[in-house]
BASEBA-787564 format. One line per 8 residues: number of its first residue (from 1); their letters; for each residue y, x, z of C-alpha. Coordinates in Angstrom, 2 decimals, always signed. Layout:
N
NUM = a = Y:X:Z ~ ...
END
This chain:
540
1 = mrknrrsp = -68.09:+202.37:+70.06 ~ -66.56:+199.32:+71.65 ~ -67.70:+196.04:+70.12 ~ -65.15:+193.50:+68.95 ~ -65.60:+190.62:+71.36 ~ -64.47:+187.12:+70.54 ~ -63.82:+184.22:+72.87 ~ -66.53:+181.51:+73.08
9 = penclekl = -64.39:+178.89:+71.29 ~ -63.84:+181.20:+68.31 ~ -67.55:+182.02:+68.10 ~ -68.40:+178.31:+68.22 ~ -65.90:+177.50:+65.48 ~ -67.26:+180.28:+63.27 ~ -70.70:+178.73:+63.49 ~ -69.28:+175.27:+62.87
17 = edqlrved = -67.44:+176.42:+59.75 ~ -70.82:+177.11:+58.16 ~ -71.42:+173.36:+58.01 ~ -70.71:+171.76:+54.65 ~ -69.20:+168.40:+55.59 ~ -65.73:+168.32:+57.13 ~ -66.51:+165.14:+59.09 ~ -69.53:+166.78:+60.70
25 = lilsscrv = -67.48:+169.89:+61.45 ~ -64.80:+167.94:+63.31 ~ -67.29:+165.80:+65.24 ~ -69.10:+168.97:+66.24 ~ -65.75:+170.40:+67.34 ~ -65.36:+167.38:+69.64 ~ -68.68:+168.22:+71.27 ~ -67.72:+171.89:+71.64
33 = lmelssad = -64.37:+170.95:+73.21 ~ -66.11:+168.64:+75.68 ~ -68.58:+171.36:+76.62 ~ -65.96:+174.09:+77.04 ~ -63.57:+171.92:+79.06 ~ -66.21:+170.00:+81.09 ~ -64.64:+166.76:+79.80 ~ -66.35:+163.36:+79.79
41 = rcsimvld = -64.59:+162.20:+76.64 ~ -62.93:+163.74:+73.63 ~ -60.94:+162.07:+70.90 ~ -58.94:+163.51:+68.03 ~ -55.91:+161.54:+66.87 ~ -54.44:+162.11:+63.41 ~ -50.77:+161.57:+62.56 ~ -50.15:+158.98:+59.84
49 = tstdelmv = -46.89:+160.22:+58.33 ~ -46.27:+156.92:+56.51 ~ -46.06:+154.93:+59.78 ~ -45.31:+157.80:+62.20 ~ -48.29:+156.70:+64.31 ~ -51.22:+158.51:+65.87 ~ -54.65:+157.01:+65.15 ~ -58.00:+157.87:+66.67
57 = rwaqgirv = -60.10:+159.31:+63.84 ~ -62.96:+161.13:+65.65 ~ -64.35:+160.67:+69.15 ~ -67.22:+161.65:+71.43 ~ -68.26:+160.16:+74.77 ~ -66.84:+156.68:+74.04 ~ -69.29:+153.80:+73.82 ~ -67.23:+151.52:+71.59
65 = kpygtarf = -65.84:+153.20:+68.50 ~ -62.07:+153.30:+68.83 ~ -61.41:+154.05:+65.15 ~ -58.36:+152.15:+63.98 ~ -57.82:+150.31:+67.29 ~ -55.88:+152.92:+69.28 ~ -52.47:+153.64:+67.75 ~ -49.44:+155.26:+69.38
73 = rvgeglcg = -46.04:+155.92:+67.89 ~ -44.80:+159.49:+68.04 ~ -42.77:+159.84:+71.24 ~ -44.55:+156.99:+73.07 ~ -47.26:+157.57:+75.67 ~ -48.85:+160.87:+76.62 ~ -50.22:+161.74:+73.19 ~ -47.00:+160.58:+71.50
81 = wvaraqkp = -44.97:+162.89:+73.73 ~ -47.33:+165.82:+72.99 ~ -47.08:+165.16:+69.23 ~ -43.28:+165.23:+69.32 ~ -42.86:+168.12:+71.77 ~ -45.77:+170.16:+70.29 ~ -46.62:+171.20:+73.85 ~ -49.84:+170.65:+75.86
89 = lfsfdmmk = -49.81:+168.18:+78.74 ~ -52.16:+168.22:+81.76 ~ -52.32:+165.26:+84.14 ~ -54.84:+164.93:+86.98 ~ -53.77:+161.50:+88.20 ~ -53.21:+159.16:+85.29 ~ -51.92:+156.30:+87.41 ~ -49.01:+158.42:+88.63
97 = errfiprq = -48.08:+159.68:+85.17 ~ -44.95:+157.79:+84.08 ~ -45.59:+158.42:+80.37 ~ -49.07:+156.89:+80.54 ~ -49.49:+153.58:+78.65 ~ -52.58:+151.77:+80.00 ~ -54.79:+150.03:+77.45 ~ -55.69:+146.41:+78.06
105 = ipskrfkq = -59.49:+146.83:+78.04 ~ -61.97:+145.03:+80.35 ~ -63.12:+147.35:+83.09 ~ -66.77:+146.32:+82.64 ~ -66.88:+148.06:+79.28 ~ -64.65:+151.07:+79.94 ~ -64.58:+153.30:+82.97 ~ -61.09:+154.29:+84.15
113 = vqsihclp = -60.01:+157.82:+83.20 ~ -58.46:+159.85:+86.04 ~ -57.57:+163.21:+84.45 ~ -56.48:+164.13:+80.92 ~ -55.58:+167.15:+78.82 ~ -53.50:+166.40:+75.69 ~ -53.31:+169.31:+73.25 ~ -51.16:+169.35:+70.08
121 = lvhqgrtv = -52.68:+170.28:+66.73 ~ -50.00:+172.04:+64.70 ~ -50.34:+173.39:+61.16 ~ -47.51:+175.34:+59.54 ~ -45.02:+174.04:+62.11 ~ -45.94:+170.36:+61.62 ~ -47.95:+168.18:+63.96 ~ -51.15:+166.94:+62.31
129 = gvvnlssf = -52.74:+165.38:+65.38 ~ -53.53:+165.50:+69.10 ~ -56.72:+166.32:+71.00 ~ -57.34:+164.15:+74.08 ~ -59.80:+165.51:+76.66 ~ -60.37:+163.18:+79.59 ~ -62.42:+163.08:+82.78 ~ -63.37:+160.34:+85.20
137 = ssrssfrr = -62.51:+162.68:+88.08 ~ -60.16:+165.55:+88.85 ~ -62.90:+168.14:+89.36 ~ -61.88:+171.78:+89.32 ~ -64.07:+172.69:+86.31 ~ -62.12:+170.23:+84.16 ~ -58.83:+171.66:+85.46 ~ -59.86:+175.19:+84.47
145 = ggrclskv = -61.62:+174.29:+81.20 ~ -58.71:+172.61:+79.48 ~ -56.31:+175.45:+80.21 ~ -58.59:+178.20:+78.94 ~ -59.07:+176.74:+75.44 ~ -58.12:+179.33:+72.86 ~ -54.98:+178.68:+70.81 ~ -56.74:+180.30:+67.85
153 = fldrlaqv = -59.46:+177.66:+68.10 ~ -56.92:+174.82:+68.15 ~ -54.90:+176.31:+65.27 ~ -57.97:+176.62:+63.10 ~ -59.08:+173.12:+64.03 ~ -55.61:+171.85:+63.04 ~ -56.02:+173.58:+59.66 ~ -59.41:+171.93:+59.10
161 = ihqavllq = -58.05:+168.50:+60.04 ~ -55.04:+168.99:+57.76 ~ -57.41:+169.78:+54.89 ~ -59.59:+166.76:+55.76 ~ -56.56:+164.45:+55.65 ~ -55.41:+165.92:+52.32 ~ -58.93:+165.50:+50.95 ~ -59.05:+161.88:+52.06
169 = eaqaisdr = -55.66:+161.16:+50.49 ~ -56.70:+162.87:+47.26 ~ -59.94:+160.90:+47.23 ~ -58.05:+157.63:+47.74 ~ -55.69:+158.47:+44.86 ~ -58.65:+159.47:+42.69 ~ -60.49:+156.23:+43.49 ~ -57.42:+154.15:+42.66
177 = wrsivkna = -56.91:+156.06:+39.41 ~ -60.57:+155.68:+38.44 ~ -60.33:+151.97:+39.14 ~ -57.22:+151.66:+36.97 ~ -58.84:+153.65:+34.14 ~ -62.04:+151.62:+34.38 ~ -60.18:+148.30:+34.31 ~ -58.10:+149.46:+31.34
185 = sdsisqvs = -61.18:+150.78:+29.53 ~ -63.08:+147.55:+30.21 ~ -60.17:+145.53:+28.82 ~ -59.99:+147.73:+25.72 ~ -63.75:+147.49:+25.28 ~ -63.68:+143.69:+25.57 ~ -60.79:+143.35:+23.10 ~ -62.54:+145.71:+20.66
193 = hevrtpla = -65.73:+143.65:+20.79 ~ -63.79:+140.41:+20.27 ~ -61.86:+141.83:+17.31 ~ -64.73:+143.46:+15.42 ~ -66.66:+140.28:+14.54 ~ -63.79:+138.29:+12.94 ~ -62.60:+141.45:+11.16 ~ -66.03:+141.94:+9.63
201 = iilesasq = -65.98:+138.33:+8.38 ~ -62.48:+138.76:+6.92 ~ -63.44:+141.98:+5.13 ~ -66.62:+140.49:+3.72 ~ -64.72:+137.40:+2.48 ~ -62.07:+139.58:+0.82 ~ -64.80:+141.64:-0.85 ~ -66.51:+138.50:-2.19
209 = llggfggt = -63.23:+137.13:-3.56 ~ -62.51:+140.45:-5.29 ~ -65.99:+140.31:-6.78 ~ -65.27:+136.98:-8.44 ~ -66.69:+134.54:-5.89 ~ -65.06:+131.16:-6.57 ~ -63.47:+132.38:-9.81 ~ -61.92:+135.50:-11.27
217 = pteeqkkr = -58.81:+136.45:-9.27 ~ -55.50:+137.10:-11.00 ~ -53.88:+140.54:-10.86 ~ -51.48:+139.36:-8.15 ~ -54.38:+137.93:-6.12 ~ -56.26:+141.22:-6.48 ~ -53.27:+143.12:-5.10 ~ -53.12:+140.79:-2.09
225 = lviiqrqg = -56.87:+141.06:-1.48 ~ -56.72:+144.87:-1.67 ~ -53.95:+144.81:+0.97 ~ -56.15:+142.58:+3.16 ~ -59.07:+144.99:+2.74 ~ -56.98:+148.07:+3.45 ~ -55.36:+146.67:+6.58 ~ -58.64:+145.13:+7.71
233 = drmlrlan = -60.38:+148.51:+7.39 ~ -57.60:+150.08:+9.44 ~ -57.93:+147.44:+12.16 ~ -61.70:+147.83:+12.21 ~ -61.35:+151.60:+12.52 ~ -58.91:+151.10:+15.38 ~ -61.31:+148.71:+17.16 ~ -64.20:+151.16:+16.73
241 = qmldvsri = -62.16:+154.12:+17.98 ~ -60.85:+152.15:+20.96 ~ -64.42:+151.22:+21.83 ~ -65.61:+154.82:+21.52 ~ -62.77:+156.18:+23.69 ~ -63.44:+153.47:+26.29 ~ -67.13:+154.33:+26.42 ~ -66.47:+158.06:+26.72
249 = etgrvsly = -63.92:+157.60:+29.51 ~ -66.30:+155.44:+31.54 ~ -69.30:+157.74:+30.98 ~ -71.20:+155.27:+28.80 ~ -71.73:+157.67:+25.89 ~ -74.77:+159.92:+25.73 ~ -74.98:+162.93:+23.45 ~ -78.17:+163.51:+21.50
257 = rkpvrlae = -77.74:+167.18:+20.77 ~ -79.61:+169.56:+18.50 ~ -78.80:+172.67:+16.44 ~ -76.14:+171.56:+13.95 ~ -74.63:+173.30:+10.93 ~ -70.97:+172.28:+10.88 ~ -70.67:+173.37:+7.24 ~ -73.04:+170.59:+6.16
265 = iiedirrr = -71.11:+167.97:+8.17 ~ -67.78:+169.13:+6.70 ~ -69.09:+169.10:+3.13 ~ -70.57:+165.61:+3.54 ~ -67.30:+164.18:+4.95 ~ -65.25:+165.89:+2.21 ~ -67.36:+164.21:-0.48 ~ -67.07:+160.79:+1.17
273 = yepliapr = -63.27:+161.01:+1.47 ~ -62.63:+162.65:-1.89 ~ -60.77:+159.60:-3.33 ~ -58.45:+159.58:-0.29 ~ -57.86:+163.33:-0.37 ~ -56.99:+163.54:-4.10 ~ -54.73:+164.85:-5.54 ~ -54.42:+167.23:-2.57
281 = qvflemgd = -56.37:+170.46:-2.81 ~ -59.06:+171.21:-0.25 ~ -60.21:+174.79:+0.34 ~ -63.43:+175.39:+2.27 ~ -64.02:+178.79:+3.89 ~ -67.42:+178.39:+5.54 ~ -68.92:+181.85:+5.32 ~ -72.13:+182.36:+7.29
289 = aptvygdp = -70.98:+180.58:+10.44 ~ -73.85:+180.12:+12.92 ~ -75.04:+176.73:+14.12 ~ -73.60:+174.93:+17.13 ~ -75.40:+172.82:+19.70 ~ -74.17:+169.25:+19.50 ~ -74.57:+165.63:+18.52 ~ -74.20:+165.53:+14.70
297 = vrlgqgve = -72.95:+161.92:+14.70 ~ -70.22:+162.54:+17.29 ~ -69.22:+165.88:+15.76 ~ -68.98:+164.11:+12.41 ~ -66.55:+161.64:+13.99 ~ -64.39:+164.50:+15.20 ~ -64.32:+166.26:+11.80 ~ -63.60:+162.96:+10.06
305 = nllinavk = -60.61:+162.19:+12.27 ~ -59.17:+165.69:+11.82 ~ -59.50:+165.43:+8.04 ~ -57.84:+161.98:+7.99 ~ -55.07:+163.35:+10.20 ~ -54.50:+166.28:+7.79 ~ -54.35:+163.92:+4.80 ~ -51.88:+161.69:+6.63
313 = ftppegai = -49.38:+164.52:+7.11 ~ -49.88:+166.34:+3.79 ~ -47.95:+165.35:+0.63 ~ -49.93:+164.78:-2.61 ~ -49.00:+168.23:-3.93 ~ -50.06:+169.91:-0.68 ~ -53.29:+171.62:+0.39 ~ -55.80:+171.36:+3.23
321 = rislearg = -57.83:+174.37:+4.34 ~ -60.99:+174.09:+6.48 ~ -62.55:+177.27:+7.81 ~ -65.49:+178.24:+10.02 ~ -66.05:+181.54:+11.81 ~ -67.93:+182.94:+14.78 ~ -65.89:+184.09:+17.78 ~ -68.02:+185.69:+20.48
329 = rsvemava = -70.38:+183.00:+21.75 ~ -68.43:+180.20:+20.09 ~ -67.91:+178.82:+16.60 ~ -64.32:+178.02:+15.62 ~ -63.44:+175.37:+13.07 ~ -59.83:+175.24:+11.85 ~ -58.28:+172.41:+9.84 ~ -54.90:+173.47:+8.45
337 = dtgvgigk = -52.50:+171.56:+6.20 ~ -49.24:+172.25:+4.41 ~ -47.66:+169.03:+5.61 ~ -44.53:+168.17:+7.54 ~ -45.72:+169.67:+10.83 ~ -45.29:+168.35:+14.37 ~ -42.39:+169.19:+16.67 ~ -42.88:+170.81:+20.08
345 = keqrrlfe = -41.81:+167.67:+21.98 ~ -44.24:+165.47:+20.04 ~ -47.08:+167.97:+20.49 ~ -47.05:+167.30:+24.24 ~ -47.79:+163.61:+23.61 ~ -50.13:+164.07:+20.69 ~ -53.28:+163.23:+22.69 ~ -51.83:+160.09:+24.31
353 = kffqpkip = -53.19:+156.68:+23.38 ~ -51.28:+154.83:+20.64 ~ -48.86:+157.75:+20.14 ~ -47.81:+158.25:+16.52 ~ -45.62:+161.25:+15.55 ~ -42.61:+160.39:+13.41 ~ -43.22:+161.22:+9.76 ~ -41.17:+160.61:+6.59
361 = tnlslrgt = -41.68:+157.14:+5.11 ~ -42.91:+158.51:+1.76 ~ -45.85:+160.07:+3.61 ~ -46.53:+157.04:+5.75 ~ -50.29:+156.72:+5.92 ~ -50.50:+154.97:+9.23 ~ -53.13:+155.99:+11.75 ~ -54.61:+154.22:+14.75
369 = gfglilvk = -53.20:+156.31:+17.60 ~ -56.74:+156.94:+18.88 ~ -58.11:+159.48:+16.37 ~ -56.96:+162.68:+18.05 ~ -57.87:+161.35:+21.51 ~ -61.38:+160.76:+20.22 ~ -61.48:+164.29:+18.77 ~ -60.46:+165.81:+22.11
377 = divqmhgg = -62.94:+163.69:+24.11 ~ -65.84:+164.51:+21.78 ~ -65.10:+168.25:+21.80 ~ -64.77:+168.34:+25.60 ~ -68.07:+166.47:+25.98 ~ -69.65:+169.33:+24.03 ~ -68.06:+171.93:+26.33 ~ -65.51:+172.97:+23.72
385 = tvrldseh = -61.72:+173.15:+23.42 ~ -59.03:+171.90:+21.02 ~ -55.88:+173.91:+20.23 ~ -52.88:+173.11:+18.07 ~ -50.50:+175.33:+16.12 ~ -47.69:+173.48:+14.36 ~ -43.98:+173.52:+13.55 ~ -41.71:+171.22:+11.59
393 = drgtrfii = -41.97:+171.81:+7.81 ~ -44.61:+174.53:+8.29 ~ -47.75:+172.45:+8.50 ~ -50.29:+171.92:+11.27 ~ -53.44:+173.76:+12.27 ~ -56.05:+172.30:+14.65 ~ -58.59:+174.79:+16.03 ~ -61.81:+173.50:+17.60
401 = slpmytpi = -64.04:+175.89:+19.53 ~ -67.66:+174.84:+20.19 ~ -70.50:+176.70:+21.95 ~ -72.80:+178.55:+19.57 ~ -76.42:+177.45:+19.58 ~ -78.96:+179.68:+21.26 ~ -82.26:+178.48:+22.74 ~ -81.30:+179.65:+26.24
409 = falteefr = -77.90:+177.88:+26.08 ~ -79.48:+174.61:+24.93 ~ -82.19:+174.77:+27.59 ~ -79.76:+175.63:+30.40 ~ -77.25:+172.94:+29.42 ~ -79.80:+170.13:+29.05 ~ -81.49:+171.11:+32.32 ~ -78.14:+170.90:+34.14
417 = llreqaar = -77.30:+167.47:+32.71 ~ -80.74:+165.96:+33.33 ~ -80.90:+167.36:+36.86 ~ -77.57:+165.62:+37.61 ~ -78.87:+162.40:+36.05 ~ -82.05:+162.52:+38.14 ~ -80.00:+163.02:+41.33 ~ -77.73:+160.06:+40.47
425 = eglslvcq = -80.65:+157.74:+39.74 ~ -82.83:+158.88:+42.64 ~ -85.62:+160.00:+40.30 ~ -87.40:+163.28:+39.59 ~ -87.02:+165.67:+36.67 ~ -90.26:+166.99:+35.21 ~ -90.41:+170.20:+33.19 ~ -93.43:+170.46:+30.86
433 = lfdidsgp = -94.19:+173.78:+29.20 ~ -96.28:+173.96:+26.00 ~ -97.49:+177.21:+24.46 ~ -100.19:+178.83:+22.36 ~ -101.22:+182.46:+22.19 ~ -99.05:+183.04:+19.13 ~ -96.88:+181.00:+16.86 ~ -93.79:+181.63:+14.71
441 = lvlwqevr = -90.44:+180.13:+15.63 ~ -90.43:+178.06:+12.43 ~ -93.64:+176.37:+13.54 ~ -92.22:+175.51:+16.95 ~ -89.09:+174.10:+15.33 ~ -91.27:+171.70:+13.32 ~ -93.28:+170.72:+16.40 ~ -90.07:+170.22:+18.39
449 = ellqkhvs = -88.63:+167.85:+15.80 ~ -91.91:+165.95:+15.68 ~ -92.23:+165.52:+19.46 ~ -88.55:+164.60:+19.89 ~ -89.17:+161.54:+17.69 ~ -91.94:+160.35:+20.03 ~ -90.20:+160.67:+23.38 ~ -87.37:+158.64:+24.89
457 = kedrvlin = -83.87:+159.30:+23.50 ~ -82.87:+160.52:+26.96 ~ -85.71:+163.09:+27.08 ~ -85.28:+166.54:+25.58 ~ -87.72:+168.72:+23.63 ~ -86.35:+172.28:+23.48 ~ -87.34:+175.72:+22.27 ~ -88.35:+178.02:+25.12
465 = pdgglvvl = -86.72:+181.45:+24.63 ~ -89.94:+183.06:+25.91 ~ -92.07:+181.13:+23.42 ~ -93.36:+177.58:+23.06 ~ -91.60:+174.34:+23.93 ~ -90.03:+172.81:+27.04 ~ -89.99:+169.03:+27.50 ~ -87.52:+167.75:+30.11
473 = avmerdgl = -87.72:+164.12:+31.25 ~ -86.27:+162.06:+34.11 ~ -88.96:+159.76:+35.50 ~ -91.05:+158.57:+38.41 ~ -93.86:+160.96:+39.27 ~ -96.54:+158.58:+37.99 ~ -94.95:+158.65:+34.52 ~ -96.17:+162.15:+33.66
481 = qpmrqrle = -99.74:+161.28:+32.67 ~ -98.82:+158.55:+30.13 ~ -96.20:+160.85:+28.58 ~ -98.68:+163.72:+28.30 ~ -101.25:+161.45:+26.67 ~ -98.65:+160.24:+24.18 ~ -97.68:+163.79:+23.23 ~ -101.31:+164.81:+22.82
489 = qvlcdhpe = -101.91:+161.87:+20.51 ~ -98.95:+162.96:+18.38 ~ -100.50:+166.42:+17.99 ~ -103.89:+164.89:+17.19 ~ -102.25:+162.92:+14.38 ~ -100.73:+166.12:+12.91 ~ -103.50:+168.77:+12.93 ~ -101.66:+170.69:+10.20
497 = llspssvr = -99.17:+171.81:+12.86 ~ -101.11:+172.40:+16.07 ~ -104.51:+171.51:+17.40 ~ -104.39:+170.04:+20.94 ~ -107.33:+172.23:+21.95 ~ -105.27:+175.37:+21.22 ~ -102.28:+174.34:+23.35 ~ -101.77:+175.53:+26.91
505 = wgwawvpe = -99.82:+173.19:+29.17 ~ -98.06:+173.45:+32.56 ~ -95.58:+171.40:+34.57 ~ -93.23:+171.44:+37.57 ~ -90.96:+168.95:+39.34 ~ -87.29:+168.89:+40.38 ~ -86.32:+168.66:+43.22 ~ -89.70:+168.53:+44.93
513 = eanelpal = -90.89:+171.97:+43.82 ~ -87.86:+173.85:+42.49 ~ -84.15:+173.34:+41.82 ~ -83.30:+176.23:+39.50 ~ -84.49:+176.65:+35.92 ~ -86.05:+180.16:+36.20 ~ -88.14:+179.12:+39.23 ~ -89.12:+175.87:+37.51
521 = lglaksrm = -90.30:+177.62:+34.33 ~ -92.14:+180.21:+36.39 ~ -94.02:+177.54:+38.33 ~ -94.87:+175.61:+35.16 ~ -96.13:+178.80:+33.52 ~ -98.32:+179.62:+36.52 ~ -100.01:+176.23:+36.09 ~ -100.70:+176.67:+32.40
529 = rgdfslak = -104.20:+175.72:+31.36 ~ -106.01:+175.52:+28.06 ~ -107.51:+172.08:+28.74 ~ -104.97:+169.92:+26.92 ~ -107.75:+167.54:+25.90 ~ -107.83:+164.02:+27.28 ~ -111.56:+164.25:+27.72 ~ -111.09:+166.99:+30.34
537 = gflv = -108.40:+165.12:+32.27 ~ -105.77:+166.77:+34.44 ~ -104.17:+166.71:+37.86 ~ -100.49:+166.08:+38.68
END
């Protein structure tokens, strides 16, 4: 059978495409082009469509980097003509070429080029750049090399360069957008901080006056003070929500997750807001919904804002229904009301900052414009989704879907997050595995809660699906021994749970020893020993 033979340039490009970085790929392409064409220099010029100029972006064989210094308008010079005509140009005596534009560069630093091959890079009918191959002589190998370059090679190189330019433009837009968001979030955060302190003083003063400080207030004065309190509470809630949204958007919020029963959070919030909810009816349909894996404080914020939102849109004679049910590997919570509903046009803007849907004046319980944004941000931080089902005069139903808690899900998710944190901070992630020959899950749950209280808030103590506990911590390598001693001391202080002498212990490091969770746990398990006593010491 005849083998499918490919030209050397195509084979070279196939190997180059295995490289991960586009910049490295294109620089390597320069070297391949020089080798195949016997050129002394190679430069790749990219077309800037905003100025209609060609700029040198990558080069090989040039002592002084030409990036940003060599620019030619399309139609001017050799490369400009090639870019406009989309045809290759070969010249073996530069000084006689009428389209050549000499650069004013001292001869001591740059040797004069004699021959040149200019090749257009075209993607989908549009010029994206030009390849310049040059030689200090007009040797025959250079004459032959430039002409035999495969068009397939150049077309694929043009595609890569086009993608590199698009990536750079997208990155620039992303950087500008991140900068705008950060500046806006910083401004919001600063304003929120400045507003919270005087508001707290105002609210405390109003409370003291209502309590009779300085004399018993009249009925009219009480009404005015209640208005001050009500509006002050609203402003304080707005400041707190603005601060929370700002922190989430800039990545300054950490989740401290554990198995959480949403039914308990919902019941607690319903009791706290009972005076606000009345006389509306609230129906709870909890069932036996499984636990979710999340931060109870942040999830409580989300439930609270959804309940306040339902009360805001529901008339006094209306009803609010909160339900929980398992759906596959998720738990769905729905908050439905019999209120005025939200129109389709307004639904598209519902999660915008400061947006307030239009509601009848007799139902005007004003919100902050940040509550639903906070709900969406909190749910997305937990890997969940928010959906909305609403029509005018038919009520509104918000559906939140959150991942169901399982030991393997919690372990996998926390490992992923801490591994990313370790990479960002230039530190290591240590995985410690604790186990005994036998022990019920209830016992390990108690030990987990105990140990979690004695480690850093950023560290995680998790149930190992195969038995025992896993402790994940981002640290320097010399931090393992003090942490292990601290955990042993905790167990020594609680002999009713576990005796340190009965515990087997193993460890492994990321990224030095493993990068994936199964390999990490396997290595830690292979190191397990029954000498968890300080008197016996250990090696790291």
